[in-house]
C-alpha positions as a printed Julia matrix, in Angstrom:
234×3 Matrix{Float64}:
   6.01  -20.16   13.93
   3.64  -21.74   11.42
   2.21  -19.58    8.63
  -1.34  -19.53   10.01
  -0.18  -18.22   13.38
   2.06  -15.72   11.61
  -0.95  -14.34    9.69
  -3.15  -14.21   12.79
  -0.54  -12.33   14.84
   0.52   -9.95   12.09
   0.38   -6.21   13.0
  -1.53   -5.81    9.73
  -4.54   -7.32   11.58
  -4.49   -4.28   13.89
  -4.06   -2.01   10.88
  -7.15   -3.55    9.26
  -9.26   -3.37   12.42
  -8.35    0.3    12.73
  -9.87    1.07    9.32
 -13.22   -0.67    9.62
 -11.87   -4.13    8.83
  -9.67   -3.12    5.92
  -9.71   -1.1     2.73
 -12.22   -3.39    0.96
 -12.87   -3.94   -2.78
 -13.6    -0.94   -4.97
 -11.68    1.43   -2.7
  -8.45    3.44   -2.82
  -6.14    3.83    0.17
  -3.22    6.25    0.53
  -0.06    6.08    2.64
   1.37    9.6     2.7
   4.58   11.06    4.11
   7.63   13.03    3.17
  10.32   11.18    1.23
  12.27    8.49    3.08
   9.89    8.01    6.01
   8.77    4.44    5.23
   5.76    4.47    2.89
   7.11    1.8     0.55
   7.99   -0.46    3.48
   4.42   -0.29    4.82
   3.04   -0.87    1.33
   5.21   -3.97    0.88
   4.22   -5.29    4.31
   0.54   -4.94    3.4
   1.25   -6.78    0.14
   3.24   -9.53    1.89
   0.41  -10.09    4.37
  -2.03  -10.65    1.52
   0.45  -12.9    -0.31
   0.9   -14.97    2.83
  -2.88  -15.53    2.81
  -2.68  -16.9    -0.73
  -3.99  -13.79   -2.48
  -2.51  -12.47   -5.7
  -0.95   -9.0    -5.85
  -0.13   -6.65   -8.72
   2.61   -4.2    -7.75
   2.76   -1.13  -10.0
   5.91    0.98   -9.73
   6.36    4.41  -11.3
   9.83    5.16   -9.97
  11.77    1.95   -9.36
  13.17   -0.84  -11.51
  11.72   -4.33  -11.0
  14.92   -5.58   -9.36
  14.72   -2.8    -6.77
  11.09   -3.64   -5.97
  11.97   -7.33   -5.62
  14.75   -6.42   -3.17
  12.2    -4.61   -0.98
  10.08   -7.77   -0.78
  13.11  -10.01   -0.19
  14.58   -7.87    2.57
  11.34   -7.23    4.45
  10.2   -10.85    4.2
  13.58  -12.11    5.42
  13.57   -9.76    8.41
   9.98  -10.61    9.4
  10.6   -14.35    8.98
  13.75  -14.13   11.12
  12.03  -12.2    13.9
   9.01  -14.53   13.98
  10.95  -17.79   13.48
   8.76  -18.63   10.5
   8.8   -22.26    9.36
   9.04  -23.55    5.76
  10.54  -20.29    4.52
  11.61  -21.59    1.08
   8.16  -23.01    0.36
   6.43  -19.8     1.46
   8.78  -17.61   -0.61
   8.0   -19.69   -3.68
   4.27  -19.09   -3.11
   4.83  -15.35   -2.69
   6.76  -15.06   -5.93
   4.15  -17.04   -7.9
   1.35  -14.8    -6.63
   3.04  -11.46   -7.31
   3.4    -9.57  -10.58
   5.45   -6.36  -10.8
   4.63   -3.83  -13.52
   6.76   -0.77  -14.31
   5.39    2.38  -15.92
   6.81    5.83  -16.58
   4.75    8.89  -15.78
   5.54   10.45  -19.14
   3.84    9.4   -22.37
   1.41    6.85  -20.94
  -2.22    7.46  -20.05
  -4.26    6.05  -17.19
  -6.39    4.29  -19.83
  -3.34    2.43  -21.13
  -2.34    1.38  -17.62
  -5.86    0.17  -16.85
  -5.93   -1.82  -20.12
  -2.61   -3.48  -19.24
  -3.82   -4.49  -15.77
  -7.17   -5.65  -17.13
  -5.42   -7.85  -19.71
  -3.26   -9.41  -17.0
  -6.25  -10.19  -14.8
  -8.83  -11.25  -17.4
  -6.85  -12.5   -20.39
  -3.87  -13.71  -18.35
  -6.0   -15.35  -15.67
  -4.1   -13.62  -12.86
  -6.95  -13.25  -10.37
  -5.53  -10.46   -8.22
  -7.57   -8.77   -5.49
  -5.16   -5.99   -4.56
  -3.12   -3.48   -6.56
  -0.12   -1.82   -4.93
   0.94    1.48   -6.53
   4.25    3.05   -5.55
   5.85    6.24   -6.77
   2.89    7.95   -8.46
   3.34   11.73   -8.49
   0.17   13.12   -6.94
   0.87   16.61   -8.26
  -0.35   15.02  -11.53
  -3.53   13.66   -9.94
  -6.82   14.74  -11.46
 -10.43   13.97  -10.65
 -10.84   12.46  -14.13
  -7.93   10.06  -13.57
  -9.14    8.83  -10.2
 -12.73    8.59  -11.35
 -11.49    6.11  -13.96
  -9.35    4.24  -11.44
 -12.23    4.01   -8.98
 -14.62    2.72  -11.66
 -12.06    0.1   -12.74
 -11.55   -1.11   -9.18
 -15.28   -1.4    -8.63
 -15.77   -3.24  -11.92
 -13.17   -5.92  -11.12
 -13.71   -5.99   -7.35
 -10.18   -4.77   -6.59
  -8.69   -2.59   -3.88
  -5.68   -0.31   -4.44
  -3.08    1.05   -2.03
  -0.95    4.03   -3.16
   2.02    5.84   -1.69
   1.98    9.63   -1.8
   5.16   11.64   -1.27
   4.49   14.96    0.45
   6.49   18.08   -0.37
   9.52   18.86    1.76
   8.43   22.43    2.41
   5.67   23.56    4.79
   2.76   23.34    4.92
   1.82   19.89    3.59
  -1.33   19.34    5.7
  -4.41   21.55    5.96
  -6.2    22.43    9.21
  -7.99   19.04    9.13
  -4.69   17.12    8.79
  -5.52   16.31    5.17
  -2.52   16.31    2.79
  -3.05   19.41    0.65
  -1.98   17.61   -2.53
  -4.84   15.1    -2.05
  -7.63   17.63   -1.49
  -8.78   17.77   -5.16
  -9.29   13.98   -5.32
 -10.26   13.3    -1.7
 -13.84   12.19   -2.6
 -12.35    9.22   -4.52
 -10.16    8.11   -1.59
 -11.53    5.83    1.14
  -8.55    5.66    3.52
  -5.74    8.16    4.07
  -2.93    7.42    6.54
  -0.1     9.9     7.16
   3.24    8.63    8.48
   4.77   11.11   10.92
   8.36   10.82   12.28
   8.54   11.01   16.07
  11.6    10.89   18.34
  12.38    7.18   17.94
   9.56    5.79   15.82
   7.18    6.67   12.99
   3.56    7.37   13.92
   0.48    6.28   11.94
  -2.08    9.09   11.77
  -5.42    8.07   10.24
  -6.8    11.15    8.49
  -9.7     9.46    6.71
 -11.28    6.11    7.5
 -14.03    5.56    4.95
 -16.71    8.02    6.15
 -14.88    9.12    9.32
 -12.3    11.89    9.55
  -9.48   11.92   12.12
 -10.82    8.92   14.08
  -9.13    7.36   17.09
  -5.39    6.87   16.76
  -4.1     3.64   15.25
  -2.17    1.7    17.89
   0.72    1.01   15.56
   4.11    2.44   14.8
   6.88    1.93   12.29
  10.24    1.03   13.79
  12.57    3.83   12.68
  15.49    1.39   12.19
  13.89   -1.68   10.6
  10.84    0.1     9.08
   8.69   -2.83   10.26
   5.15   -2.31   11.53
   4.83   -2.94   15.28
   2.27   -2.43   18.02
   2.58    0.87   19.87
Protein backbone atom coordinates (compact mmCIF):
# COMPACT_ATOMS: atom_id res chain seq x y z
CA UNK A 1 0.00 0.00 0.00
CA UNK A 2 1.33 3.44 -0.89
CA UNK A 3 1.50 6.10 1.83
CA UNK A 4 -1.31 8.25 0.40
CA UNK A 5 -3.73 5.32 0.39
CA UNK A 6 -2.57 4.37 3.87
CA UNK A 7 -3.44 7.87 5.14
CA UNK A 8 -6.81 7.92 3.39
CA UNK A 9 -7.85 4.53 4.80
CA UNK A 10 -6.54 5.10 8.30
CA UNK A 11 -9.09 4.54 11.12
CA UNK A 12 -7.97 7.95 12.40
CA UNK A 13 -10.06 9.45 9.55
CA UNK A 14 -13.16 7.96 11.22
CA UNK A 15 -11.94 9.22 14.59
CA UNK A 16 -11.62 12.74 13.17
CA UNK A 17 -15.01 12.67 11.45
CA UNK A 18 -16.57 11.58 14.74
CA UNK A 19 -15.33 14.74 16.49
CA UNK A 20 -16.39 17.40 14.02
CA UNK A 21 -13.44 16.89 11.69
CA UNK A 22 -10.76 16.68 14.36
CA UNK A 23 -9.53 18.43 17.47
CA UNK A 24 -8.44 21.60 15.61
CA UNK A 25 -5.87 24.29 16.57
CA UNK A 26 -6.18 25.99 19.94
CA UNK A 27 -7.97 23.02 21.50
CA UNK A 28 -7.21 20.35 24.10
CA UNK A 29 -8.33 16.73 23.73
CA UNK A 30 -8.29 14.02 26.40
CA UNK A 31 -8.08 10.23 26.13
CA UNK A 32 -9.12 8.86 29.52
CA UNK A 33 -9.19 5.35 30.99
CA UNK A 34 -7.93 3.29 33.86
CA UNK A 35 -4.28 2.26 33.75
CA UNK A 36 -3.27 -0.27 31.10
CA UNK A 37 -6.31 0.04 28.83
CA UNK A 38 -4.58 1.57 25.78
CA UNK A 39 -4.48 5.37 26.07
CA UNK A 40 -0.83 5.69 25.08
CA UNK A 41 -1.33 3.42 22.09
CA UNK A 42 -4.19 5.59 20.77
CA UNK A 43 -2.14 8.73 21.42
CA UNK A 44 0.81 7.33 19.46
CA UNK A 45 -1.46 6.26 16.59
CA UNK A 46 -2.87 9.80 16.38
CA UNK A 47 0.69 11.13 16.36
CA UNK A 48 1.83 8.63 13.70
CA UNK A 49 -1.09 9.58 11.46
CA UNK A 50 -0.05 13.22 11.58
CA UNK A 51 3.61 12.32 11.03
CA UNK A 52 2.65 10.27 7.99
CA UNK A 53 1.01 13.41 6.58
CA UNK A 54 4.28 15.31 6.96
CA UNK A 55 3.31 17.24 10.08
CA UNK A 56 5.68 17.79 12.98
CA UNK A 57 4.88 16.44 16.44
CA UNK A 58 6.16 17.28 19.91
CA UNK A 59 5.68 14.37 22.30
CA UNK A 60 5.82 15.38 25.98
CA UNK A 61 6.20 12.54 28.47
CA UNK A 62 5.85 12.91 32.24
CA UNK A 63 6.32 9.27 33.18
CA UNK A 64 8.46 7.47 30.61
CA UNK A 65 12.07 7.66 29.45
CA UNK A 66 12.68 8.72 25.84
CA UNK A 67 13.78 5.21 24.84
CA UNK A 68 10.48 3.79 26.10
CA UNK A 69 8.48 6.36 24.13
CA UNK A 70 10.49 5.60 20.99
CA UNK A 71 9.75 1.89 21.42
CA UNK A 72 6.01 2.67 21.42
CA UNK A 73 6.34 4.43 18.08
CA UNK A 74 8.58 1.71 16.62
CA UNK A 75 6.33 -1.16 17.67
CA UNK A 76 3.04 0.41 16.61
CA UNK A 77 4.41 1.65 13.29
CA UNK A 78 5.90 -1.76 12.51
CA UNK A 79 2.64 -3.56 13.27
CA UNK A 80 0.52 -1.12 11.22
CA UNK A 81 2.98 -1.23 8.30
CA UNK A 82 2.97 -5.04 8.36
CA UNK A 83 -0.82 -5.29 8.42
CA UNK A 84 -1.27 -2.75 5.61
CA UNK A 85 1.68 -3.91 3.47
CA UNK A 86 3.07 -0.39 3.48
CA UNK A 87 5.68 0.39 0.82
CA UNK A 88 8.98 2.29 1.30
CA UNK A 89 9.01 1.61 5.03
CA UNK A 90 12.62 2.74 5.64
CA UNK A 91 12.06 6.05 3.86
CA UNK A 92 8.82 6.70 5.75
CA UNK A 93 10.40 5.85 9.12
CA UNK A 94 13.19 8.32 8.43
CA UNK A 95 10.59 11.04 7.79
CA UNK A 96 8.73 10.17 11.00
CA UNK A 97 11.86 10.41 13.12
CA UNK A 98 12.89 13.76 11.59
CA UNK A 99 9.46 15.25 12.30
CA UNK A 100 9.16 14.09 15.92
CA UNK A 101 10.71 15.56 19.05
CA UNK A 102 10.34 13.85 22.44
CA UNK A 103 10.58 15.96 25.60
CA UNK A 104 10.72 14.52 29.12
CA UNK A 105 9.61 16.42 32.21
CA UNK A 106 9.09 15.47 35.84
CA UNK A 107 5.98 16.58 37.66
CA UNK A 108 7.98 17.76 40.64
CA UNK A 109 9.90 21.04 40.69
CA UNK A 110 8.90 22.34 37.26
CA UNK A 111 6.13 24.79 36.51
CA UNK A 112 3.75 24.92 33.55
CA UNK A 113 5.40 28.24 32.63
CA UNK A 114 8.79 26.55 32.32
CA UNK A 115 7.34 23.78 30.15
CA UNK A 116 5.60 26.30 27.90
CA UNK A 117 8.84 28.29 27.56
CA UNK A 118 10.74 25.14 26.55
CA UNK A 119 8.18 24.22 23.90
CA UNK A 120 7.99 27.80 22.64
CA UNK A 121 11.79 27.92 22.27
CA UNK A 122 11.75 24.67 20.28
CA UNK A 123 9.05 25.92 17.92
CA UNK A 124 10.09 29.56 17.48
CA UNK A 125 13.83 29.68 18.16
CA UNK A 126 14.51 26.13 16.97
CA UNK A 127 12.34 26.44 13.87
CA UNK A 128 10.48 23.21 14.65
CA UNK A 129 7.08 24.13 13.19
CA UNK A 130 4.92 21.62 15.05
CA UNK A 131 1.13 21.67 14.84
CA UNK A 132 0.34 19.03 17.46
CA UNK A 133 1.55 18.38 21.00
CA UNK A 134 1.12 14.91 22.49
CA UNK A 135 1.16 14.80 26.31
CA UNK A 136 1.39 11.45 28.07
CA UNK A 137 1.50 10.68 31.77
CA UNK A 138 0.33 14.00 33.24
CA UNK A 139 -1.28 13.48 36.66
CA UNK A 140 -4.68 15.15 36.41
CA UNK A 141 -5.10 15.17 40.18
CA UNK A 142 -2.64 18.09 39.90
CA UNK A 143 -4.72 19.87 37.25
CA UNK A 144 -5.87 23.39 38.02
CA UNK A 145 -7.90 25.94 36.11
CA UNK A 146 -4.92 28.31 36.19
CA UNK A 147 -2.64 25.71 34.58
CA UNK A 148 -5.03 24.85 31.77
CA UNK A 149 -5.94 28.46 31.16
CA UNK A 150 -2.24 29.03 30.44
CA UNK A 151 -2.00 25.92 28.27
CA UNK A 152 -5.10 26.91 26.30
CA UNK A 153 -3.79 30.46 25.73
CA UNK A 154 -0.43 29.08 24.55
CA UNK A 155 -2.08 26.70 22.10
CA UNK A 156 -4.24 29.47 20.69
CA UNK A 157 -1.27 31.81 20.38
CA UNK A 158 0.82 29.34 18.34
CA UNK A 159 -2.07 27.65 16.54
CA UNK A 160 -1.41 24.26 18.14
CA UNK A 161 -3.63 21.41 19.25
CA UNK A 162 -2.82 19.14 22.22
CA UNK A 163 -3.85 15.58 23.02
CA UNK A 164 -3.43 14.33 26.61
CA UNK A 165 -3.84 10.97 28.29
CA UNK A 166 -5.65 10.91 31.63
CA UNK A 167 -5.39 7.90 33.93
CA UNK A 168 -8.58 7.32 35.92
CA UNK A 169 -8.51 6.01 39.47
CA UNK A 170 -8.85 2.27 39.99
CA UNK A 171 -11.62 2.65 42.55
CA UNK A 172 -15.27 3.52 41.83
CA UNK A 173 -16.73 5.85 40.85
CA UNK A 174 -14.59 7.53 38.19
CA UNK A 175 -17.41 8.95 36.03
CA UNK A 176 -20.25 11.24 37.08
CA UNK A 177 -23.89 10.83 36.02
CA UNK A 178 -23.08 12.50 32.65
CA UNK A 179 -20.21 10.06 31.95
CA UNK A 180 -17.68 12.83 32.59
CA UNK A 181 -14.48 11.71 34.36
CA UNK A 182 -14.77 13.22 37.83
CA UNK A 183 -11.09 14.22 37.89
CA UNK A 184 -11.66 16.41 34.79
CA UNK A 185 -14.72 18.28 36.07
CA UNK A 186 -12.79 21.30 37.48
CA UNK A 187 -11.07 21.98 34.12
CA UNK A 188 -13.79 20.76 31.74
CA UNK A 189 -14.44 24.26 30.27
CA UNK A 190 -10.86 24.25 28.88
CA UNK A 191 -11.26 20.84 27.20
CA UNK A 192 -12.76 20.52 23.72
CA UNK A 193 -12.82 16.74 23.29
CA UNK A 194 -13.01 14.00 25.92
CA UNK A 195 -12.95 10.32 24.92
CA UNK A 196 -13.16 7.53 27.51
CA UNK A 197 -11.75 4.08 26.66
CA UNK A 198 -13.91 1.34 28.16
CA UNK A 199 -12.89 -2.37 28.21
CA UNK A 200 -15.56 -4.68 26.80
CA UNK A 201 -15.54 -8.48 26.48
CA UNK A 202 -13.03 -8.73 23.62
CA UNK A 203 -12.30 -5.14 22.62
CA UNK A 204 -11.95 -1.62 24.01
CA UNK A 205 -14.80 0.80 23.32
CA UNK A 206 -14.44 4.50 22.46
CA UNK A 207 -17.02 6.58 24.34
CA UNK A 208 -17.15 10.24 23.28
CA UNK A 209 -18.13 12.23 26.36
CA UNK A 210 -17.54 15.70 24.94
CA UNK A 211 -17.25 16.71 21.30
CA UNK A 212 -16.59 20.44 21.23
CA UNK A 213 -20.02 21.85 22.19
CA UNK A 214 -21.85 18.51 22.25
CA UNK A 215 -22.06 16.13 25.19
CA UNK A 216 -22.45 12.35 24.82
CA UNK A 217 -23.03 12.47 21.04
CA UNK A 218 -23.52 9.44 18.82
CA UNK A 219 -21.14 6.57 19.46
CA UNK A 220 -17.82 6.51 17.62
CA UNK A 221 -17.73 3.51 15.27
CA UNK A 222 -14.28 2.49 16.39
CA UNK A 223 -12.71 0.07 18.79
CA UNK A 224 -9.28 -0.77 20.12
CA UNK A 225 -8.17 -4.34 19.52
CA UNK A 226 -7.58 -5.76 23.01
CA UNK A 227 -4.54 -7.78 21.82
CA UNK A 228 -2.73 -5.42 19.44
CA UNK A 229 -4.09 -2.13 20.88
CA UNK A 230 -4.57 -0.89 17.29
CA UNK A 231 -7.54 1.27 16.33
CA UNK A 232 -10.03 -0.56 14.09
CA UNK A 233 -13.52 -0.03 12.73
CA UNK A 234 -16.29 -1.47 14.88
